[in-house]
N, C-alpha and C positions, 0 to 999 in steps of 0.2 A: 665525339659522339657517344662513346661508351661512358664517359664521365657524366654527361647529362642524363643518359639512360639510368645510371645508378642512382643519381639524385632524384630522378623522377619516380623510380620504384620506391625509394625511401620516403618521399613525400606522400605517395599513395598509402604506404603502410601506416604512416603517422595519422593521416586523415581517417583511415579505417579504424585504427586503434581508438582514437578519441570519439568517433561516432559510436562505436560499439560500447565504450564506457558510458556514454551518455544514455544509451538505450537501456543498459542494465540499471543505471541510476543508483550507484552505490553511495552511501552517505559520506560526506566529507569528514576529514579527520576530527575537526572540532565538534561535529555532531556526535560522532562515535565516542569521543572523550566525555561529552556531556552525558551520554547514555551510560557509560561505564560508571561515572560518579552517581548517577541515578540508581544504578543497580545496587551500589553500596548503601545509599541513603534510604531507598524505598524498600529494599528487600533484606540485604544481609545484616543491617543494623536493627532490623525490626524483630520483635519477639514472634515466635512461631504462631501463637494464637491470633496475631493480627493478620497473618497471611493464610490462615486455614481456608478461607473462602476462595483463595486463588489456586487451591489444589496442592499446596505444599504440606505434605503429610507429617514431616518431621524436620528437625533441625538440619539433618544431613542434606535433605533436598534443598534447603535454603542455602547452605554453604556451597553446594555444587552448582548453583544456578549460574547461567552465563547468557550472554547476548547472542541471539540468533539473527536472522535476517532483518535488515532495517528497510522499511518502506517509506518512501517520500509520498505524502498525501497530496493528491491532485484533486481539483474540482473543475466544474464548468460554470461559468457565470450565468446567472438566471436569464439575462437578455439573450445570450447565445442559445441557451437551452430552449427558449420559447420560439425560436425561429424554426419554421417548418420547411427546412431545406433538405431534400433527400440526398444531396451531395456533400453533406457535412463530413469532415475528416476529424477523427478523434484527436490526433496530435495537434491539430490547429485549434481545437477547442479547449484542451487541457491547460489549466493555470496551476502552477505549483504553489502550494501554501507554505507556511513556515514550519509545518508540523511533520515530524518523522515519527514513525511508530515501529518499535523493535519487539520482536518475539522474544520472550524470556523462556529459556529451556532449562530443564533439570533432568538428568538421566535420559537425555534425548527426547523428552516429552515436553510439549508446549504447556506453559503454566499461566502466562499473563502477557499483557502488552504494556510496554513502557513508552510513554509519549514524551517527545522532546520538542520544545518550542523556542522561539527566539524573542527575548525581551531586552530592550535597550542595547541592542547589538550584541547580546550575549546568549549563547545557546545553553539551555538548562533543561533537565528532566522536570516535568510538571505533574505527572500523574502515573498511576499504575492501575490496571484493571483489565476488564474485557477478556476474561479467560476463554469465553466462547469465540471471540474474534481471533485470539491467538491460535486456537486449534484449527480454525478454518483457514487462516493464512498459511499455517504450516502444511496443511493438507493440499492447498493449492500449489505451493512451490514444489511439493513432492510429486504431484501429478504432472507438473510441467517443469521438469528439471533443467537447470541452467546448463548441465552437461550435454543436453540434447539441443542446445541452441535457443532455448526459451528464455524470455525475460518477462518482467511483470511491473505493473504500476498499480498502486492502490488509488482508486477513484471514489471520491465521496461526494454525493449529491446532497448537500446540506438541507435544501428545501424539501427533499423527499425522504430524508433520514435513511439513505440507502448507500451501502458500500458495495463496490465491485472490484475485482482484480482484472485488469486489462492484460491479456496474454499476447505476447509477441513471439515470433520465431524468426531469427536472423533479421531483426528490426522490422518485420512485417506484422502489422496488427491482425490477429486472428479472431478475436472476439472478447466478450466480457463474461466473466464468471460472477454471477450474482451471489453475494453472501446472504445470510439469513435475513438481515434487515431489508435487503433489496427484494428477496423472494416474497417477503410479506407485502411490501409496497406494490410489487408488480402483480400480486395475487396469482402467483404461479400455482399450478395444480398440486405440486409437492413442495412443502415448505422445508423439508430436510435438505441441508447443504449437500451439493454434489459437485465436486471440483472439476469434473470433465464436461460439465454442461455449459456450452458457450452460447451467448446471445449476441446478436448484432447491435451495433450502435443505434441504428435507426429504430429497431424494435424497442430498445430500452427507452429512448427518448420519446417515442410515440406513446408508450404506456405511462411514463412518469410525468410527461408534460402537463397534463391536467392537475396533478398533485402539486407540482411546482407553481403553477399559475394560481391555484386556490390558496396556497400558503402565502404567496406574495400579496394577494389581495387582503388576506387576514392581517398581515403585518402592517399594511398601509392604512388600515381602518383606525 
């Protein structure tokens, strides 16, 4: 009896470990390795003048640049987005894309976002940019720290050109933090990014649904 109890406890521990790891959604090793190569190719091997617009003030900031948090980009399929179902569940709607976006830091300050994508079954860094997005993502994870049981997912609604950070605590969905692109699309009263401002899934979908519908109609014409 004691033998089976020990194995039962071990089994529950393993399940809990892998469930928590999935919720945090850390990048696989091959994705991180591609991002590390991209850090060299897109930043450290570039002249400083080419990176000035990303906020790198001098060569030292370039040399000390390192990878910060990596976000797996999720989206919601348009057909699902257009369904007016009040009982929709975010995790049932989210579809993972092939894109990961890494914050690039230097001297503990966010500088840019490095994007990693998969081509012909190979992970590779494909672009660098979005200094504003980097700052907002860094502020979001600082406002909702992993040490307090929080985790995050980057949600991108392509048809509405809107980004959100989905916030979880102990794997329970709390709400969506709209980044500046989403604040503009949702016509929120204040356009300045505020990492503690949470919106419900139903509110987000209700406001953005007409935008998604109109853009789909434009694409099919």
